[in-house]
Each structure stands twice: as C-alpha cells, then as structure tokens.
N, C-alpha and C positions, 0 to 999 in steps of 0.2 A: 178365716175368722176364728178367733179363740173360742173355746167352749164356754157357754154361759153358765151351765148348771153345776156350780160348785156348791159346797155346803153352806147354807144360810145360817146354820147353827154356829159354825165356826166364825163366819163373818160377823155375826151378831156380837161377838166379844169385842171386836174392834169398834163397831158402831155405837156401842153403849158406853164405853169407858171414857170419861172426861180426860183422863191422863193419856190414854192412847190416842184419842181423837185430837187433843191439842198437839200431839206429835206428828199428825198426818198433814203434811203441808198441802196436799191436793185439795183439801176441803175449803181452803181459803186462797188457793192459788188461781191465777188468771187462766182462762181458756177463751179462745176466740169464739164469738157467737156464730151460729150457723142456721141455715134454713133446713127445716125437716120436711114439711109438706104444707101446701096451701098457705094459710096465714099463721102457721105454727113455727116458732123459732126457739132454738136453744140459747139461753142467755146466762146459764149458770157458771159455776167455777169448774175447775178440773175434776173435782170429786163430788160435787153436789149438783143435782139436776134442778134447774129453774127454767120455767117455760113462759114465753110471751105469746099470746094469741092476739093478733091485731085485727081491728075492724075500723070502719069509717066513723063509728060512734064512740071510739075509745078502745082501750085494750084491757085484757085480762093478764094478770101475772100469777103464776102458780108457784108458791113457796118463795123463800127469801134468802136461802143459804145461811151461812154463819154471820155473826155480827160484822166481822172483818170482810166477809164476802159480799156484803151489800153494795159496797163501792164498785166492785167488779161487775155486779149485775147492772148497776146504773150505767157504767161505762159501756157495757155490751149493748144495752138498749140504744144508747147514743150512737155507737158504731154502726148499728143497723139502719140508722136514719130515723129512729123514732124518739119520742120525747117522754121521759118518765112522768111528766105531768098529764099525759094523755091516758095513763093507766087509771081506769075507773074502778076496777075490782081487783083485790088481791085475795087469793084463796090459799089455804094451807092443806097439806096432806096429813101432817101429824106434828104434834107439839114437842119436838126434840130440838135442842139448841142448834144442831147442825143444819136444820132446815128452816127454823123460824127465828134464829138469832138476828137476822137482818131485817125482819118485818117492821120493827119500830121505825127504823130509818127510812125504809122504802115507803111506808105509809105516810110518814111526815113529809117526805120530799115529793110524793106524787099527789097527796090529797085524796087517795083512793079509799074506798070502803073495804074493810077487812071482813071476809066472810069465813065462818068456821062452823063446825058442828057444836051443839050445846055441850057435849061431853069434853071437848077440848077447850072450851071457852075459859073455864076456871084456870087451867094451866097457863094459857096465853096471857091472861090478865094478871096472874100472879108472877109470871116469869119463871116458872119452875115446873118441870115434868112431874106428873102425878103417877103414883103406883110404886110399890116396893121393887127395887132393882138392886142387884148385888153390887153395883158400883156406886150406889147412893144417888142423891138428887143432882141433876144437872140444871143449871140456871141460864137465863138469857134475858135480854131487855124485855120488860113487860110491855104489852101492847093491847089496846082496847079493841074488842070485837064489835063491829057495827051491825052485823047481820048474821042471824043464825040460819043454818040450812039443815034440813032433815033428809032422811032417806028418799031419794028420787027427786029432791028439790032441784030447781034449775035457776040459772042466771043467764040472761040474754043481753047481748050487744049486737045490734044490726042482725045479721043472719047467722050468728054463731051462738050456740047455746051449750053451756057447760051443765052437766048433770052430776049431782053428788050421789055417790054410793057409799054408805057407811060401812067401813071395814075395820072395826075396833079390834083391840088386842095389843098391837105394837104400842099404841097409846089408847086411852079410853075413847077418844073421838076421832081416831084415824079415818081418813076419808079418801077414797079413790074417785077421780073425776073422769068423765067421758065426754067426748066431743065427736061430731061428724065433720070431717074436712074433705075437701076435694083434692084428688090426686090426678092432675091432667084431665079433669072433668069427671072422674070416677069417685063416688063417695067412699071414704075410708073411715072406719071406726077407730078412733084414737083413744087410748087409755093412759091416763096419767096416774100411775099406781102408787098408792101409799106403801110403805114398807110393811112386811108381815113377818119379819124375823123375830125371834125371841129377844135377842139383843140384851141379854142380862136380866130380863124380867123374871121375877119370882113367880112361878106357876103354881106352887103348892103353898097354901096358907098365906096368901098375899093379903095382908091386913088392910091395905088401902085400896086394893083392887080385887075384892074377893071373887068376882065373877069373870076373872081374866080368861080362864080356860074356855068357858062358854062363849065369850066374845071372840076369841081366836077362831073357834069353830064356826061361829056365825059368819065371820069374815071369809073364811075359806069357802064355805058353802055359797056365799054370795058371789065371790070372785069367779067361781066355777060357772056361773050363769052369764058372765060377761064375755062377749066376743070382742076380740081386738085384732084389727089389721096392723095397727102400729102400736107397739108397747113402749111407753116412755116411763122411765123409772126415777125414783127419788135419788138414787145413786146411779150414775151412768153405767157402772160395771154390771149392774143387775141385768141390763138389756143390751150389753155390748155396744153401747152407743158410739164410743170412740172408733171401734172397728168399722161401724156402718158409716160414720162421718168420713173416715179416711177413704173408704170405698167410693162414697158419693163424689169425692173430689176427683176421682179418676175417670168418671163416666160423663157422658153428655146427657143431661136430663133437662126437660122431659122428652127430648127428641128420640132417645132410644127406649124411653118408657121403663127403664130399669130403676126401680125405687128401692134402694138398699134398706130402708126402714120398714118395708112392708113384709110381714111374715105372720100369717094367722095361726101358725102352730106354736109360736114362741111363748105367748102369754100362758096358755094352759100348762105348759111344761114348767114354767116358773112357779105357778100356783101349786102344782102337784109336788114339786121339790120342797117348797116352803112348808107345805102341810106335813110332808114326811119328816122334815127336820124338826118341826114343832113337836110331833108325836114322839120322836126320839128323845128330845130334850125333856118333855113332860115325864116320860118313863124314867129317865135318869134322875130327875128331881124326886119323883115318887119313891124310887128305890133308896135314894139317899136319906129319906125321912124314916125308913123302916128301922 
C-alpha cells in the first residue's frame, strides 16, 4: 500500500485552485462504485469521494462531487441496483465546488432534503465559497439548504444514524460525519471526514473569515476525540481508498474476515499530519507579514 501521509499543505495548492482543479480530470472522471462495509458504498468519481448509505427507509448521500461529476454519481447508484429517488437526505462535508458542485442536480433528481451546518448554508445558497483565499472565489450551482444541523446533531433512517461533528476551518461550516456500521456482525465506527487542509486559505488577516485560525484549531481538537475504525475521506487519496479497494478485490470477504478498510490507527495519523501542516503554513504566512 502506498504511504498515506504526504504533505496536506502541498496538496492544498491543488485542491484550492480553480485553474488547477479544472485541469485535474480525476475529479470528474468515472470510477466504478464499490462496497465498503455493511450498508456503506463508494459512488464517487475517480478523485472525489461520495458515499451512499442504504436503508429500508431510504438512503443517505454524502457530498455531490463536481457539477459534471453528478451524472457519474447517479450512474454509480444505478449500477449498484439502487434508485436516486430513494435518497432521502443529502449531507455535505464542506462548501467547495469540487464536493458540492453536483448537489443542485442530485437534489433535484432525488427530491432529497439537503442537510448542512448553518455556517455553510450561506455559501451553498449563494453558490460561492466564503473566506479569503489566494486563488479567489470558486463558484458552483447554488442549492437550497432544507435542514440545519449543529454539533452532535443526528439524522436517522431505519437503524442507521449519521452524527454531525462540526470541524470548521477548511470552510466556515465544514462538517465531519460519523456512523456505526456492522462488519460481519461487528460494530465499526465509520468517519466521513471533511477536509482540513489549508488549501489556499488566508490564515493571517482574513477579512471575510477573521476567526479562521481559531476554527481550524477547534476542528483539530474535535477530530482528535473521534475514534475511527474506517476512515473515509473527501478525496480518496487522503485515506488510500483506491489501494484498499484493489486489495478488497483480491480477497474473499467476509469469509476470511480480512477487511481492507479497517485500520483504527489511520485517522489519528491523518489528523496529526494535517495539524502539523496547518501550523507550518500559519507560521509561513505570519513570517511573510513581518
């Protein structure tokens, strides 16, 4: 398996720039859908994580990929044998165009309620990321938020409950979601993590997001309290999902009980690396202001 813990500060340059992002074909490129654990499925593109959680009472969809990626998400849901119209709730991790650009179409085609934090609501309904960023504003199709969720808020369908953990900084209302799923009868703590990279955000004298540094630190402190058996990321590379998927295809599961996606040590390392990269970038920006 390839090493996961590269520099998020460096990767943030790619993730924030509309010019660079438009040139990254993986963000809107097809990827076959696949099963992760229990009722959790990957339905995203090659470069953007989107997750389907299925129940007898309807389904959850986490994030919406790019505007062009929405069609891929819908095709993937259909390929798995599910119906987009059975999606009852769509939740978002953070209001950047590569993750929410497809929400307007997915919401319209499913009839689902869109659930988001109050701090991301303005950006979603305006169709534009909030906060000073060195690459300027990025836009996406505006979409109405139907339901606001706060820290520790939950949404339930059948016996599946998603819990919101507010992890601001990357965007004002960035939200990490948690779920308990069964892995061959064993409960697993699944974390759908919002991005926490700096991604071009202005950390010093950010006029439109003055408390951004405080928020990042709140996010890191909160993430350090979350236990994850299965770490699912907004970009598949963050959690080496492609490597795990390829490994999964080579084993017989659940007969041999080898679950490639289970690793309780991975998420804390991800958070620690992201915090270190944040502090490095903050120091760089502070020194540049002197």
